[in-house]
N, CA, C and O atoms as a CHARMM CRD file, in Angstrom:
* protein
*
  364
    1    1 MET  N     -7.24800   7.15300 -16.79000 PROA 1      0.00000
    2    1 MET  CA    -5.81700   6.95800 -16.77400 PROA 1      0.00000
    3    1 MET  C     -5.15200   8.18000 -16.15600 PROA 1      0.00000
    4    1 MET  O     -5.66700   9.29500 -16.24700 PROA 1      0.00000
    5    2 ALA  N     -4.00500   7.95700 -15.52700 PROA 2      0.00000
    6    2 ALA  CA    -3.24600   9.05100 -14.94200 PROA 2      0.00000
    7    2 ALA  C     -1.75600   8.69900 -14.98300 PROA 2      0.00000
    8    2 ALA  O     -1.36500   7.56400 -14.71200 PROA 2      0.00000
    9    3 TRP  N     -0.94300   9.68600 -15.32500 PROA 3      0.00000
   10    3 TRP  CA     0.50000   9.48300 -15.39200 PROA 3      0.00000
   11    3 TRP  C      1.13800   9.77100 -14.03900 PROA 3      0.00000
   12    3 TRP  O      0.91200  10.83200 -13.45800 PROA 3      0.00000
   13    4 ASN  N      1.92800   8.83800 -13.54100 PROA 4      0.00000
   14    4 ASN  CA     2.69400   9.01100 -12.30700 PROA 4      0.00000
   15    4 ASN  C      4.11200   9.37300 -12.73400 PROA 4      0.00000
   16    4 ASN  O      4.92300   8.48900 -13.01300 PROA 4      0.00000
   17    5 ARG  N      4.41000  10.65300 -12.78600 PROA 5      0.00000
   18    5 ARG  CA     5.72400  11.09000 -13.26400 PROA 5      0.00000
   19    5 ARG  C      6.82800  10.78200 -12.24600 PROA 5      0.00000
   20    5 ARG  O      8.00400  10.73100 -12.60700 PROA 5      0.00000
   21    6 THR  N      6.46100  10.57900 -10.99800 PROA 6      0.00000
   22    6 THR  CA     7.44700  10.24100  -9.97600 PROA 6      0.00000
   23    6 THR  C      8.07100   8.87700 -10.24200 PROA 6      0.00000
   24    6 THR  O      9.27800   8.70100 -10.07900 PROA 6      0.00000
   25    7 ARG  N      7.24800   7.91100 -10.65100 PROA 7      0.00000
   26    7 ARG  CA     7.72200   6.55200 -10.91100 PROA 7      0.00000
   27    7 ARG  C      7.74800   6.21100 -12.39200 PROA 7      0.00000
   28    7 ARG  O      8.06400   5.08100 -12.76500 PROA 7      0.00000
   29    8 ASP  N      7.41500   7.18800 -13.24700 PROA 8      0.00000
   30    8 ASP  CA     7.41000   6.99900 -14.70100 PROA 8      0.00000
   31    8 ASP  C      6.54000   5.80000 -15.09500 PROA 8      0.00000
   32    8 ASP  O      7.00500   4.84200 -15.71300 PROA 8      0.00000
   33    9 GLU  N      5.24100   5.89100 -14.70900 PROA 9      0.00000
   34    9 GLU  CA     4.30600   4.81200 -15.00000 PROA 9      0.00000
   35    9 GLU  C      2.90500   5.38100 -15.19000 PROA 9      0.00000
   36    9 GLU  O      2.61100   6.50600 -14.78600 PROA 9      0.00000
   37   10 LEU  N      2.06600   4.59100 -15.80200 PROA 10     0.00000
   38   10 LEU  CA     0.68300   4.97100 -16.06300 PROA 10     0.00000
   39   10 LEU  C     -0.23300   4.17100 -15.14900 PROA 10     0.00000
   40   10 LEU  O     -0.06700   2.96000 -15.00500 PROA 10     0.00000
   41   11 GLY  N     -1.20500   4.84900 -14.52800 PROA 11     0.00000
   42   11 GLY  CA    -2.22900   4.17200 -13.74500 PROA 11     0.00000
   43   11 GLY  C     -3.49200   4.07800 -14.57500 PROA 11     0.00000
   44   11 GLY  O     -3.91500   5.06400 -15.18000 PROA 11     0.00000
   45   12 ILE  N     -4.09300   2.91200 -14.60900 PROA 12     0.00000
   46   12 ILE  CA    -5.32400   2.68900 -15.37600 PROA 12     0.00000
   47   12 ILE  C     -6.38600   2.12800 -14.43400 PROA 12     0.00000
   48   12 ILE  O     -6.17500   1.10100 -13.78800 PROA 12     0.00000
   49   13 LEU  N     -7.52000   2.80400 -14.36400 PROA 13     0.00000
   50   13 LEU  CA    -8.64200   2.38300 -13.53000 PROA 13     0.00000
   51   13 LEU  C     -9.67000   1.69800 -14.42500 PROA 13     0.00000
   52   13 LEU  O    -10.06800   2.25600 -15.44800 PROA 13     0.00000
   53   14 TYR  N    -10.10700   0.48500 -14.04800 PROA 14     0.00000
   54   14 TYR  CA   -11.06700  -0.24900 -14.87500 PROA 14     0.00000
   55   14 TYR  C    -11.94000  -1.15000 -14.01600 PROA 14     0.00000
   56   14 TYR  O    -11.57700  -1.51000 -12.89700 PROA 14     0.00000
   57   15 ALA  N    -13.09400  -1.50500 -14.55800 PROA 15     0.00000
   58   15 ALA  CA   -14.02000  -2.41900 -13.88500 PROA 15     0.00000
   59   15 ALA  C    -13.84500  -3.81200 -14.47300 PROA 15     0.00000
   60   15 ALA  O    -13.64000  -3.96900 -15.67700 PROA 15     0.00000
   61   16 GLN  N    -13.92900  -4.82500 -13.60400 PROA 16     0.00000
   62   16 GLN  CA   -13.78300  -6.21300 -14.03800 PROA 16     0.00000
   63   16 GLN  C    -14.81800  -7.07400 -13.32700 PROA 16     0.00000
   64   16 GLN  O    -15.08000  -6.91000 -12.13600 PROA 16     0.00000
   65   17 ARG  N    -15.39300  -7.98900 -14.08400 PROA 17     0.00000
   66   17 ARG  CA   -16.37700  -8.90900 -13.49900 PROA 17     0.00000
   67   17 ARG  C    -15.76700 -10.30000 -13.44200 PROA 17     0.00000
   68   17 ARG  O    -15.49400 -10.91100 -14.47600 PROA 17     0.00000
   69   18 ALA  N    -15.55400 -10.79900 -12.22400 PROA 18     0.00000
   70   18 ALA  CA   -14.92200 -12.11200 -12.06700 PROA 18     0.00000
   71   18 ALA  C    -15.17100 -12.67500 -10.67800 PROA 18     0.00000
   72   18 ALA  O    -14.26400 -12.51000  -9.86200 PROA 18     0.00000
   73   19 PRO  N    -16.23400 -13.29600 -10.30100 PROA 19     0.00000
   74   19 PRO  CA   -17.56100 -13.25600 -10.91000 PROA 19     0.00000
   75   19 PRO  C    -18.34300 -12.01200 -10.50500 PROA 19     0.00000
   76   19 PRO  O    -19.27900 -11.62900 -11.20700 PROA 19     0.00000
   77   20 SER  N    -17.98400 -11.36400  -9.38200 PROA 20     0.00000
   78   20 SER  CA   -18.66200 -10.11200  -9.02600 PROA 20     0.00000
   79   20 SER  C    -17.83200  -8.94200  -9.56700 PROA 20     0.00000
   80   20 SER  O    -16.68500  -9.12100  -9.97700 PROA 20     0.00000
   81   21 TRP  N    -18.41900  -7.75600  -9.56100 PROA 21     0.00000
   82   21 TRP  CA   -17.74600  -6.57600 -10.11300 PROA 21     0.00000
   83   21 TRP  C    -16.73600  -5.99800  -9.12600 PROA 21     0.00000
   84   21 TRP  O    -17.01900  -5.83900  -7.93900 PROA 21     0.00000
   85   22 THR  N    -15.55900  -5.68900  -9.64600 PROA 22     0.00000
   86   22 THR  CA   -14.54500  -4.98400  -8.86600 PROA 22     0.00000
   87   22 THR  C    -13.99100  -3.83800  -9.70400 PROA 22     0.00000
   88   22 THR  O    -13.93500  -3.91600 -10.93100 PROA 22     0.00000
   89   23 LEU  N    -13.59100  -2.79200  -9.02800 PROA 23     0.00000
   90   23 LEU  CA   -12.89800  -1.67700  -9.66400 PROA 23     0.00000
   91   23 LEU  C    -11.42600  -1.90300  -9.36200 PROA 23     0.00000
   92   23 LEU  O    -11.05100  -2.08300  -8.20400 PROA 23     0.00000
   93   24 ARG  N    -10.58700  -1.89400 -10.40000 PROA 24     0.00000
   94   24 ARG  CA    -9.17600  -2.23600 -10.23800 PROA 24     0.00000
   95   24 ARG  C     -8.27400  -1.12400 -10.76900 PROA 24     0.00000
   96   24 ARG  O     -8.66300  -0.35800 -11.65100 PROA 24     0.00000
   97   25 LEU  N     -7.06600  -1.05100 -10.21600 PROA 25     0.00000
   98   25 LEU  CA    -6.03700  -0.13700 -10.68700 PROA 25     0.00000
   99   25 LEU  C     -4.87000  -0.97000 -11.19800 PROA 25     0.00000
  100   25 LEU  O     -4.34900  -1.82500 -10.48100 PROA 25     0.00000
  101   26 ALA  N     -4.46100  -0.72100 -12.43600 PROA 26     0.00000
  102   26 ALA  CA    -3.27300  -1.36400 -12.99700 PROA 26     0.00000
  103   26 ALA  C     -2.19200  -0.30300 -13.14200 PROA 26     0.00000
  104   26 ALA  O     -2.46100   0.81100 -13.59200 PROA 26     0.00000
  105   27 ARG  N     -0.96900  -0.65200 -12.75800 PROA 27     0.00000
  106   27 ARG  CA     0.19000   0.21600 -12.96700 PROA 27     0.00000
  107   27 ARG  C      0.98200  -0.35400 -14.12700 PROA 27     0.00000
  108   27 ARG  O      1.34600  -1.53100 -14.12100 PROA 27     0.00000
  109   28 VAL  N      1.25700   0.50200 -15.14900 PROA 28     0.00000
  110   28 VAL  CA     1.86900   0.04500 -16.38400 PROA 28     0.00000
  111   28 VAL  C      3.11900   0.87700 -16.67800 PROA 28     0.00000
  112   28 VAL  O      3.09500   2.10400 -16.57300 PROA 28     0.00000
  113   29 SER  N      4.20700   0.20400 -17.04700 PROA 29     0.00000
  114   29 SER  CA     5.46300   0.88600 -17.36500 PROA 29     0.00000
  115   29 SER  C      5.37000   1.52700 -18.75100 PROA 29     0.00000
  116   29 SER  O      4.45800   1.20300 -19.51100 PROA 29     0.00000
  117   30 PRO  N      6.29600   2.43300 -19.09700 PROA 30     0.00000
  118   30 PRO  CA     6.29700   3.02700 -20.44100 PROA 30     0.00000
  119   30 PRO  C      6.45400   1.98300 -21.55200 PROA 30     0.00000
  120   30 PRO  O      6.03600   2.22100 -22.68500 PROA 30     0.00000
  121   31 ALA  N      7.04900   0.83900 -21.23700 PROA 31     0.00000
  122   31 ALA  CA     7.21500  -0.23100 -22.22700 PROA 31     0.00000
  123   31 ALA  C      5.94800  -1.07700 -22.38700 PROA 31     0.00000
  124   31 ALA  O      5.91000  -1.99000 -23.21200 PROA 31     0.00000
  125   32 GLY  N      4.90400  -0.77200 -21.59400 PROA 32     0.00000
  126   32 GLY  CA     3.64900  -1.51600 -21.68700 PROA 32     0.00000
  127   32 GLY  C      3.58000  -2.72500 -20.77600 PROA 32     0.00000
  128   32 GLY  O      2.65700  -3.53000 -20.90300 PROA 32     0.00000
  129   33 VAL  N      4.51300  -2.87700 -19.87300 PROA 33     0.00000
  130   33 VAL  CA     4.52700  -4.00300 -18.94000 PROA 33     0.00000
  131   33 VAL  C      3.62700  -3.67800 -17.75100 PROA 33     0.00000
  132   33 VAL  O      3.76500  -2.62200 -17.13400 PROA 33     0.00000
  133   34 VAL  N      2.70200  -4.59200 -17.42800 PROA 34     0.00000
  134   34 VAL  CA     1.84800  -4.40800 -16.25700 PROA 34     0.00000
  135   34 VAL  C      2.68500  -4.70700 -15.01200 PROA 34     0.00000
  136   34 VAL  O      3.13000  -5.83500 -14.80500 PROA 34     0.00000
  137   35 LEU  N      2.89200  -3.67100 -14.18500 PROA 35     0.00000
  138   35 LEU  CA     3.71700  -3.81000 -12.98600 PROA 35     0.00000
  139   35 LEU  C      2.95800  -4.49100 -11.85700 PROA 35     0.00000
  140   35 LEU  O      3.51400  -5.32700 -11.14600 PROA 35     0.00000
  141   36 ASP  N      1.70000  -4.13700 -11.69400 PROA 36     0.00000
  142   36 ASP  CA     0.82400  -4.80600 -10.74000 PROA 36     0.00000
  143   36 ASP  C     -0.60200  -4.32900 -10.94800 PROA 36     0.00000
  144   36 ASP  O     -0.85100  -3.32000 -11.60600 PROA 36     0.00000
  145   37 THR  N     -1.52500  -5.07400 -10.37500 PROA 37     0.00000
  146   37 THR  CA    -2.93400  -4.67200 -10.36400 PROA 37     0.00000
  147   37 THR  C     -3.41900  -4.81100  -8.92900 PROA 37     0.00000
  148   37 THR  O     -2.91800  -5.63900  -8.16900 PROA 37     0.00000
  149   38 ARG  N     -4.39000  -3.99700  -8.57200 PROA 38     0.00000
  150   38 ARG  CA    -4.94200  -4.05200  -7.22500 PROA 38     0.00000
  151   38 ARG  C     -6.43000  -3.75000  -7.24300 PROA 38     0.00000
  152   38 ARG  O     -6.91000  -2.97800  -8.07400 PROA 38     0.00000
  153   39 VAL  N     -7.14000  -4.35500  -6.33600 PROA 39     0.00000
  154   39 VAL  CA    -8.55800  -4.08000  -6.18700 PROA 39     0.00000
  155   39 VAL  C     -8.71600  -2.76400  -5.43800 PROA 39     0.00000
  156   39 VAL  O     -8.16800  -2.59200  -4.34900 PROA 39     0.00000
  157   40 VAL  N     -9.46400  -1.84400  -6.02100 PROA 40     0.00000
  158   40 VAL  CA    -9.74600  -0.55500  -5.38900 PROA 40     0.00000
  159   40 VAL  C    -11.04600  -0.65700  -4.59600 PROA 40     0.00000
  160   40 VAL  O    -11.14300  -0.14400  -3.48100 PROA 40     0.00000
  161   41 ALA  N    -12.05300  -1.32600  -5.18200 PROA 41     0.00000
  162   41 ALA  CA   -13.35200  -1.44800  -4.51200 PROA 41     0.00000
  163   41 ALA  C    -14.16300  -2.56800  -5.14400 PROA 41     0.00000
  164   41 ALA  O    -13.96200  -2.92800  -6.30300 PROA 41     0.00000
  165   42 SER  N    -15.08100  -3.10700  -4.36000 PROA 42     0.00000
  166   42 SER  CA   -16.09300  -4.02100  -4.88700 PROA 42     0.00000
  167   42 SER  C    -17.33900  -3.18800  -5.14400 PROA 42     0.00000
  168   42 SER  O    -17.73700  -2.38400  -4.30100 PROA 42     0.00000
  169   43 VAL  N    -17.95800  -3.37900  -6.31200 PROA 43     0.00000
  170   43 VAL  CA   -19.14700  -2.60600  -6.67500 PROA 43     0.00000
  171   43 VAL  C    -20.24600  -3.55800  -7.13300 PROA 43     0.00000
  172   43 VAL  O    -19.97500  -4.67500  -7.57300 PROA 43     0.00000
  173   44 GLU  N    -21.48900  -3.10000  -7.02200 PROA 44     0.00000
  174   44 GLU  CA   -22.63000  -3.95100  -7.36700 PROA 44     0.00000
  175   44 GLU  C    -22.83400  -4.09100  -8.87200 PROA 44     0.00000
  176   44 GLU  O    -23.38200  -5.09200  -9.33400 PROA 44     0.00000
  177   45 ALA  N    -22.40100  -3.10000  -9.63100 PROA 45     0.00000
  178   45 ALA  CA   -22.56300  -3.08800 -11.08300 PROA 45     0.00000
  179   45 ALA  C    -21.42300  -2.25200 -11.65500 PROA 45     0.00000
  180   45 ALA  O    -20.76000  -1.53100 -10.91000 PROA 45     0.00000
  181   46 PRO  N    -21.18000  -2.33400 -12.96700 PROA 46     0.00000
  182   46 PRO  CA   -20.11100  -1.51700 -13.51900 PROA 46     0.00000
  183   46 PRO  C    -20.39900  -0.03000 -13.29200 PROA 46     0.00000
  184   46 PRO  O    -21.53800   0.40700 -13.45400 PROA 46     0.00000
  185   47 PRO  N    -19.38700   0.74700 -12.92200 PROA 47     0.00000
  186   47 PRO  CA   -19.59900   2.17800 -12.69700 PROA 47     0.00000
  187   47 PRO  C    -20.04800   2.86500 -13.98200 PROA 47     0.00000
  188   47 PRO  O    -19.64900   2.47300 -15.07800 PROA 47     0.00000
  189   48 ILE  N    -20.88400   3.89500 -13.83700 PROA 48     0.00000
  190   48 ILE  CA   -21.32400   4.63600 -15.02300 PROA 48     0.00000
  191   48 ILE  C    -20.32100   5.72800 -15.38700 PROA 48     0.00000
  192   48 ILE  O    -20.36600   6.26500 -16.49400 PROA 48     0.00000
  193   49 ALA  N    -19.43000   6.05500 -14.47900 PROA 49     0.00000
  194   49 ALA  CA   -18.36300   7.02200 -14.74000 PROA 49     0.00000
  195   49 ALA  C    -17.24100   6.76100 -13.75100 PROA 49     0.00000
  196   49 ALA  O    -17.48200   6.33300 -12.62300 PROA 49     0.00000
  197   50 ALA  N    -16.01200   7.02000 -14.18000 PROA 50     0.00000
  198   50 ALA  CA   -14.86600   6.85500 -13.29500 PROA 50     0.00000
  199   50 ALA  C    -13.77400   7.82600 -13.70800 PROA 50     0.00000
  200   50 ALA  O    -13.67000   8.20600 -14.87400 PROA 50     0.00000
  201   51 ALA  N    -12.96200   8.22200 -12.73800 PROA 51     0.00000
  202   51 ALA  CA   -11.85000   9.12800 -13.01500 PROA 51     0.00000
  203   51 ALA  C    -10.66700   8.73900 -12.13400 PROA 51     0.00000
  204   51 ALA  O    -10.84200   8.22300 -11.03000 PROA 51     0.00000
  205   52 LEU  N     -9.46300   8.99300 -12.63800 PROA 52     0.00000
  206   52 LEU  CA    -8.24700   8.69300 -11.89600 PROA 52     0.00000
  207   52 LEU  C     -7.28700   9.85900 -12.06200 PROA 52     0.00000
  208   52 LEU  O     -7.13800  10.40000 -13.15700 PROA 52     0.00000
  209   53 GLN  N     -6.64200  10.24000 -10.97900 PROA 53     0.00000
  210   53 GLN  CA    -5.65100  11.31500 -11.00700 PROA 53     0.00000
  211   53 GLN  C     -4.48400  10.90700 -10.11500 PROA 53     0.00000
  212   53 GLN  O     -4.66600  10.18500  -9.13500 PROA 53     0.00000
  213   54 PHE  N     -3.28700  11.37300 -10.45900 PROA 54     0.00000
  214   54 PHE  CA    -2.11800  11.13600  -9.61300 PROA 54     0.00000
  215   54 PHE  C     -1.79400  12.42400  -8.87400 PROA 54     0.00000
  216   54 PHE  O     -1.78600  13.49900  -9.47400 PROA 54     0.00000
  217   55 SER  N     -1.52800  12.32500  -7.58700 PROA 55     0.00000
  218   55 SER  CA    -1.15800  13.47700  -6.77600 PROA 55     0.00000
  219   55 SER  C      0.33900  13.43500  -6.49100 PROA 55     0.00000
  220   55 SER  O      0.78900  12.59200  -5.71600 PROA 55     0.00000
  221   56 PRO  N      1.13100  14.33800  -7.10800 PROA 56     0.00000
  222   56 PRO  CA     2.55800  14.36000  -6.80100 PROA 56     0.00000
  223   56 PRO  C      2.82700  14.79100  -5.35200 PROA 56     0.00000
  224   56 PRO  O      3.89200  14.50100  -4.80600 PROA 56     0.00000
  225   57 LEU  N      1.87700  15.47000  -4.74300 PROA 57     0.00000
  226   57 LEU  CA     2.02100  15.90100  -3.35200 PROA 57     0.00000
  227   57 LEU  C      2.06300  14.71000  -2.39000 PROA 57     0.00000
  228   57 LEU  O      2.88800  14.66300  -1.47700 PROA 57     0.00000
  229   58 THR  N      1.15400  13.74300  -2.61300 PROA 58     0.00000
  230   58 THR  CA     1.07800  12.57100  -1.73000 PROA 58     0.00000
  231   58 THR  C      1.76000  11.33500  -2.32800 PROA 58     0.00000
  232   58 THR  O      2.10500  10.40800  -1.59600 PROA 58     0.00000
  233   59 GLY  N      1.95600  11.31600  -3.65000 PROA 59     0.00000
  234   59 GLY  CA     2.50500  10.13600  -4.31200 PROA 59     0.00000
  235   59 GLY  C      1.48300   9.03600  -4.49400 PROA 59     0.00000
  236   59 GLY  O      1.83900   7.88300  -4.73900 PROA 59     0.00000
  237   60 ASN  N      0.19700   9.39300  -4.37400 PROA 60     0.00000
  238   60 ASN  CA    -0.88900   8.41100  -4.47600 PROA 60     0.00000
  239   60 ASN  C     -1.80900   8.71500  -5.65200 PROA 60     0.00000
  240   60 ASN  O     -1.86500   9.84000  -6.14700 PROA 60     0.00000
  241   61 TYR  N     -2.52900   7.68400  -6.08500 PROA 61     0.00000
  242   61 TYR  CA    -3.58700   7.85300  -7.07400 PROA 61     0.00000
  243   61 TYR  C     -4.89300   8.16000  -6.34200 PROA 61     0.00000
  244   61 TYR  O     -5.14700   7.62300  -5.26400 PROA 61     0.00000
  245   62 ILE  N     -5.70700   9.01600  -6.92600 PROA 62     0.00000
  246   62 ILE  CA    -7.02900   9.33700  -6.40000 PROA 62     0.00000
  247   62 ILE  C     -8.04700   8.81200  -7.42000 PROA 62     0.00000
  248   62 ILE  O     -8.03900   9.22700  -8.57900 PROA 62     0.00000
  249   63 ALA  N     -8.91300   7.91200  -6.98800 PROA 63     0.00000
  250   63 ALA  CA    -9.92900   7.31800  -7.86600 PROA 63     0.00000
  251   63 ALA  C    -11.31900   7.75700  -7.40400 PROA 63     0.00000
  252   63 ALA  O    -11.61800   7.74900  -6.21000 PROA 63     0.00000
  253   64 LEU  N    -12.15500   8.13500  -8.35700 PROA 64     0.00000
  254   64 LEU  CA   -13.56400   8.46300  -8.10700 PROA 64     0.00000
  255   64 LEU  C    -14.41000   7.66800  -9.08500 PROA 64     0.00000
  256   64 LEU  O    -14.00800   7.45300 -10.22800 PROA 64     0.00000
  257   65 TRP  N    -15.58900   7.22900  -8.63600 PROA 65     0.00000
  258   65 TRP  CA   -16.48300   6.50700  -9.53600 PROA 65     0.00000
  259   65 TRP  C    -17.92700   6.67800  -9.08200 PROA 65     0.00000
  260   65 TRP  O    -18.20400   6.92200  -7.90800 PROA 65     0.00000
  261   66 ALA  N    -18.84100   6.54400 -10.04100 PROA 66     0.00000
  262   66 ALA  CA   -20.27500   6.63700  -9.76900 PROA 66     0.00000
  263   66 ALA  C    -20.86900   5.23600  -9.79400 PROA 66     0.00000
  264   66 ALA  O    -20.68600   4.48800 -10.75500 PROA 66     0.00000
  265   67 GLU  N    -21.58200   4.89200  -8.72700 PROA 67     0.00000
  266   67 GLU  CA   -22.20900   3.58300  -8.61200 PROA 67     0.00000
  267   67 GLU  C    -23.70600   3.72300  -8.88200 PROA 67     0.00000
  268   67 GLU  O    -24.43000   4.26100  -8.04400 PROA 67     0.00000
  269   68 PRO  N    -24.18700   3.24600 -10.04600 PROA 68     0.00000
  270   68 PRO  CA   -25.59200   3.45000 -10.40500 PROA 68     0.00000
  271   68 PRO  C    -26.58400   2.73500  -9.49500 PROA 68     0.00000
  272   68 PRO  O    -27.63800   3.29200  -9.18600 PROA 68     0.00000
  273   69 VAL  N    -26.27600   1.52500  -9.06200 PROA 69     0.00000
  274   69 VAL  CA   -27.20500   0.76700  -8.22500 PROA 69     0.00000
  275   69 VAL  C    -27.32600   1.41500  -6.84600 PROA 69     0.00000
  276   69 VAL  O    -28.42600   1.55000  -6.31000 PROA 69     0.00000
  277   70 ALA  N    -26.19600   1.81200  -6.28200 PROA 70     0.00000
  278   70 ALA  CA   -26.19300   2.42900  -4.95300 PROA 70     0.00000
  279   70 ALA  C    -26.59400   3.89900  -4.99400 PROA 70     0.00000
  280   70 ALA  O    -26.97100   4.46500  -3.96800 PROA 70     0.00000
  281   71 GLY  N    -26.51700   4.52400  -6.16900 PROA 71     0.00000
  282   71 GLY  CA   -26.88800   5.93300  -6.30500 PROA 71     0.00000
  283   71 GLY  C    -25.93500   6.87200  -5.58200 PROA 71     0.00000
  284   71 GLY  O    -26.36100   7.84200  -4.95600 PROA 71     0.00000
  285   72 ARG  N    -24.63500   6.57600  -5.67300 PROA 72     0.00000
  286   72 ARG  CA   -23.67300   7.43300  -4.97800 PROA 72     0.00000
  287   72 ARG  C    -22.37700   7.56400  -5.78700 PROA 72     0.00000
  288   72 ARG  O    -22.11000   6.80100  -6.71500 PROA 72     0.00000
  289   73 ILE  N    -21.59800   8.55400  -5.39400 PROA 73     0.00000
  290   73 ILE  CA   -20.24500   8.73100  -5.92100 PROA 73     0.00000
  291   73 ILE  C    -19.28600   8.33200  -4.81400 PROA 73     0.00000
  292   73 ILE  O    -19.40900   8.79900  -3.68200 PROA 73     0.00000
  293   74 SER  N    -18.33300   7.47100  -5.13500 PROA 74     0.00000
  294   74 SER  CA   -17.37700   6.97500  -4.14700 PROA 74     0.00000
  295   74 SER  C    -15.95800   7.29500  -4.60400 PROA 74     0.00000
  296   74 SER  O    -15.72600   7.65500  -5.75800 PROA 74     0.00000
  297   75 GLY  N    -15.02500   7.15900  -3.68300 PROA 75     0.00000
  298   75 GLY  CA   -13.64100   7.42800  -4.02300 PROA 75     0.00000
  299   75 GLY  C    -12.68600   6.71000  -3.10600 PROA 75     0.00000
  300   75 GLY  O    -13.06700   6.22900  -2.03900 PROA 75     0.00000
  301   76 ALA  N    -11.42200   6.63800  -3.53500 PROA 76     0.00000
  302   76 ALA  CA   -10.37400   6.02000  -2.73500 PROA 76     0.00000
  303   76 ALA  C     -9.03200   6.62100  -3.11600 PROA 76     0.00000
  304   76 ALA  O     -8.82500   7.05000  -4.25100 PROA 76     0.00000
  305   77 GLU  N     -8.13300   6.64500  -2.15800 PROA 77     0.00000
  306   77 GLU  CA    -6.75500   7.03500  -2.39900 PROA 77     0.00000
  307   77 GLU  C     -5.93200   5.75700  -2.36900 PROA 77     0.00000
  308   77 GLU  O     -5.97800   5.00800  -1.39400 PROA 77     0.00000
  309   78 VAL  N     -5.17100   5.50600  -3.44400 PROA 78     0.00000
  310   78 VAL  CA    -4.43300   4.26000  -3.58300 PROA 78     0.00000
  311   78 VAL  C     -2.94700   4.58200  -3.68000 PROA 78     0.00000
  312   78 VAL  O     -2.55200   5.47000  -4.43500 PROA 78     0.00000
  313   79 SER  N     -2.13300   3.87500  -2.93100 PROA 79     0.00000
  314   79 SER  CA    -0.69700   4.12100  -2.92500 PROA 79     0.00000
  315   79 SER  C     -0.11000   4.02000  -4.32500 PROA 79     0.00000
  316   79 SER  O     -0.37200   3.06000  -5.05000 PROA 79     0.00000
  317   80 GLY  N      0.67800   5.00700  -4.69600 PROA 80     0.00000
  318   80 GLY  CA     1.37700   4.97500  -5.97000 PROA 80     0.00000
  319   80 GLY  C      2.81400   4.52400  -5.81600 PROA 80     0.00000
  320   80 GLY  O      3.54600   4.43100  -6.80100 PROA 80     0.00000
  321   81 ASN  N      3.22500   4.24500  -4.59600 PROA 81     0.00000
  322   81 ASN  CA     4.62100   3.91400  -4.33300 PROA 81     0.00000
  323   81 ASN  C      4.85200   2.50100  -3.84800 PROA 81     0.00000
  324   81 ASN  O      5.96000   1.98200  -3.98000 PROA 81     0.00000
  325   82 LYS  N      3.84100   1.86800  -3.29100 PROA 82     0.00000
  326   82 LYS  CA     4.02200   0.54000  -2.72000 PROA 82     0.00000
  327   82 LYS  C      3.34300  -0.49600  -3.59500 PROA 82     0.00000
  328   82 LYS  O      2.15700  -0.36200  -3.89600 PROA 82     0.00000
  329   83 PRO  N      4.06800  -1.53100  -4.01200 PROA 83     0.00000
  330   83 PRO  CA     3.40200  -2.60800  -4.73000 PROA 83     0.00000
  331   83 PRO  C      2.29400  -3.20300  -3.87300 PROA 83     0.00000
  332   83 PRO  O      2.46900  -3.40700  -2.67200 PROA 83     0.00000
  333   84 ASN  N      1.16900  -3.47600  -4.48800 PROA 84     0.00000
  334   84 ASN  CA     0.00300  -4.04600  -3.82500 PROA 84     0.00000
  335   84 ASN  C     -0.49900  -3.18800  -2.66800 PROA 84     0.00000
  336   84 ASN  O     -1.02700  -3.70800  -1.68500 PROA 84     0.00000
  337   85 GLY  N     -0.33100  -1.86200  -2.78900 PROA 85     0.00000
  338   85 GLY  CA    -0.83700  -0.94800  -1.76700 PROA 85     0.00000
  339   85 GLY  C     -2.35000  -1.03800  -1.66000 PROA 85     0.00000
  340   85 GLY  O     -3.03500  -1.23400  -2.66300 PROA 85     0.00000
  341   86 ARG  N     -2.85700  -0.89900  -0.48600 PROA 86     0.00000
  342   86 ARG  CA    -4.28700  -0.98700  -0.24100 PROA 86     0.00000
  343   86 ARG  C     -4.93100   0.38500  -0.35700 PROA 86     0.00000
  344   86 ARG  O     -4.34100   1.37600   0.07100 PROA 86     0.00000
  345   87 PRO  N     -6.13600   0.46500  -0.93100 PROA 87     0.00000
  346   87 PRO  CA    -6.84300   1.74400  -0.96600 PROA 87     0.00000
  347   87 PRO  C     -7.21300   2.19700   0.44300 PROA 87     0.00000
  348   87 PRO  O     -7.39100   1.38300   1.34900 PROA 87     0.00000
  349   88 SER  N     -7.32100   3.49100   0.60200 PROA 88     0.00000
  350   88 SER  CA    -7.71600   4.01600   1.91500 PROA 88     0.00000
  351   88 SER  C     -8.57700   5.24100   1.73300 PROA 88     0.00000
  352   88 SER  O     -8.58000   5.86300   0.67000 PROA 88     0.00000
  353   89 GLY  N     -9.30700   5.58600   2.77500 PROA 89     0.00000
  354   89 GLY  CA   -10.10900   6.80100   2.76600 PROA 89     0.00000
  355   89 GLY  C    -11.39400   6.65700   1.98400 PROA 89     0.00000
  356   89 GLY  O    -11.66500   5.61400   1.38800 PROA 89     0.00000
  357   90 SER  N    -12.17500   7.70900   1.99300 PROA 90     0.00000
  358   90 SER  CA   -13.43400   7.74000   1.24800 PROA 90     0.00000
  359   90 SER  C    -13.78200   9.17600   0.93700 PROA 90     0.00000
  360   90 SER  O    -13.24100  10.11300   1.52500 PROA 90     0.00000
  361   91 VAL  N    -14.70000   9.32800  -0.00300 PROA 91     0.00000
  362   91 VAL  CA   -15.14400  10.65400  -0.41800 PROA 91     0.00000
  363   91 VAL  C    -16.60100  10.79500  -0.10300 PROA 91     0.00000
  364   91 VAL  O    -17.19200  11.84200  -0.37000 PROA 91     0.00000
């Protein structure tokens, strides 16, 4: 989880299986209302570790996760300002 103080919202990174595994970001208001959810990445299995941080410099969320099947650590920068923003970049 990461707090976006610019927009006064919480970002939550989670894995979901429906039917394949995806890593998703949910933006939640202080009142607990889900503002939107977006797919960050498709993964082969649930990540064994994940982290999320908000960058006030860029206004974006930075997500990192470990993929056990692929044996790698991956990452994405996700827009914190645009609804349904697409992830970009890699680590």
